[in-house]
N, C-alpha and C positions, 0 to 999 in steps of 0.2 A: 341670540344673534342668528341672522339668516345666513345662507350660503355665501362663502367668500370666494370670489373669482380672482384668478390671476390673469392679468391682461398683458400680453406680449405684442406690442405693435409690430407690424411688418416692417422689415428693413431689407436692404440689399446686402449682398455679400460677394464672395468670389469663389472661383473653382481652383482646385489643386489636383494635379495628376502627374504621372511619370511617362515620359516618352519612351517608346521602344527603341531597339537597336537601329532599325531601319530609319526611323525619324531622326535620331541623333546623328547617324552617319550622313544623312542628307544635309543637315545643318552644317556639319564640318566641311562638306563639299562646297557649300555656298560661301563659307567663311574663307576658304582657300582662294576664292575669286572675288574677294571683297572689293567694293567700289570706292566711291568718293568719300572724302573726309567729312564726317558728320559733326565734328566737335563744335563748329560754330552755330549749329541749330539746336544743340542740347544743353541742358542746365548742368550736366555732370562736370565736376571738377576733376576730370580724369584726362590722361594724356592722349588716349587713342580711341576713337569711335569711327566705324566705317559702315556705309550702307551695304546691304546685301539684297540680292534679287531672288525672289521665289519663282523659279523657272516653271512656266506653265501652271502657275498657281498650285503646285503640288502640295505644299505645306498648308495653304489656306483650305484646300478641298479636303485633305485627309486628316488634318488635326484641328485647325482653328474653327472650321465650320461645325464640326461635331461639338466642340466646346460651346460655340454660340447657341446651338440648339439646346444643349444641356442647361445653359444659363437661363434661357427663356423658360425652360421647364421648371427649374428650381426657384427662379426669382422673378424675372420680368423681361420683356423685350424692350430694351432701352431705346431702340430706334423709334419706337412709337411715341416717345416723349419729345422728339425733335420736331419743331414746327416747320413743316414743309408742304408745299402745294402739290407735290407729286410724290409717288412712291419710288424709292430707289433701292437697288440691291446693295448688299454689303460687299466690301472688298478690302484687301490688305493694302492700306495706303502707304505704309513704309515699314521697313524692318532694318535693324542695324545690329552690329556686334560691338560690345564694349570690352576693352582690355583695361581692367582696373589694377593699378599697382598699389603697393603699400602706401599709406597715408592719404590716398585719393578717396573721394566720396561723391555721392549724389545728394545734394541738399533736398529739403522738403519740396516736393513738386508734384504736379499731375501731368497728364498727357493730353494731346490734341487728338480727338477721335471720339468714338462711342464706346468701344471696347479696346483694351490694351492687354499685353501679356509680357511676361519675363520668363526666361529659361536660363538655368545655370548649367553650363557645360563643363567648366573646370573650376573647382574650389580648392585652392592649395592650403587652406588653413582649417583648423578645428576650433570652434567657438569655445570649447572647454579650455583649450590652451590659451586662447586670446584673452579670456577674462582673468587669467592668472598673471598676466603681465602687469607691471607696476602701475601703468596708466589706468587700469580698470579694476585691479584687485580690491576687494572689500567695498566696492561701490554698491549702492542699493538699486542701481539700474544698469546692469551689465549688457549694454547694447553694442559694445565694440564688435566690429566686423559683420554685424547682422543686417538683415533687411526688415523694415518695419512698415506696415500699413498704419496710417494715422487718420483719425476721424473724430467727430464729436459724438458724445453720448447723449442720452435723452435729457440730461440736465445741462447740456451745453459745455460740459467739461471735455478735456482732451483724452481720447482713448487711443490705444495702440495695440497692434497684434504683431508679435515679433517672430520672425523666422530665423532660427539659429543656424548659421552657416557652417557646414561640414561636408565631408565627402559624400555623406548620405543624401545630400540635397542635389547632387549632380544628376542631371536629366529631369529635374522637376520643372514643371511649367505652372505658373499662376496666371489665371485669366480673370480680368477684373474690369470694372467700369473705369473709363479713362479719367474721370474726374476724381477718382479715389486717390488721395494724396499718399505719398510714400517716401521713404528715406533709405539711403544705402550708407551705412557707417563705414569708416575706414578700418583696415586691418594693419597689423604691424609685424615687424620682425620676420618678414617673408619676402624673398626676391622674386617669386613666381607671380604671374598674372592670374587674376580671377577673370574668367571669360564668360560673358553672358550675352544672350540675344534678347532683344526687345522689339516690340512693334505695336502699331496701332491699326485698328479697323474702323473704317468710316463708311459713308454712303458713296456709291459710284454715281455721281450726278449726271454722267453721260448717258446713263440708262434711265429713261423716264417711264413711269408707270410699270416698273418691274415689281415682281412680288417682293415684299419686305421680308425676305428670308435669307438664310445663309446658303 
């Protein structure tokens, strides 16, 4: 037998990082001045969602742009896949804060944009405790309270990557393609809110023939 080669086809992924104290404090300041109710434009089965405004694009410049450059380096510049007659720069098209209460959830969905992100600022539960509750105990798929990316594998089957929610995840940001589907499962036996910030990055079509960069 001749040499056996292992072939791993290229695929996209996502980025994970931790925000520093300055970045987290900035988001809390934005949340304190939350804007209009976003519930009607989101798929989440949750009680409260509000828009927040990135003042002077501080968060976009200092955090999201760096993640965008890193994503292009590690995977691909997804903007180049968009059929457009002109080049446009990226911009933060919208950002919002979610207050998720027990029993509430986000069903399987994707986002509108090129890139999206989610940040957890307050997680009042521990996944180890949640999966010991009667509703989840002894199940072979303990996704209770967790966040999951959902995708198809090379055989067309359903795959998932689970983030187990705990205090350790506070301050974590995930940066991912907007079309990547994901699910947020409900948590139980906790009266406190889970607070997260999400947003989408798209093309600023008001800027024509701009460099296709962050």
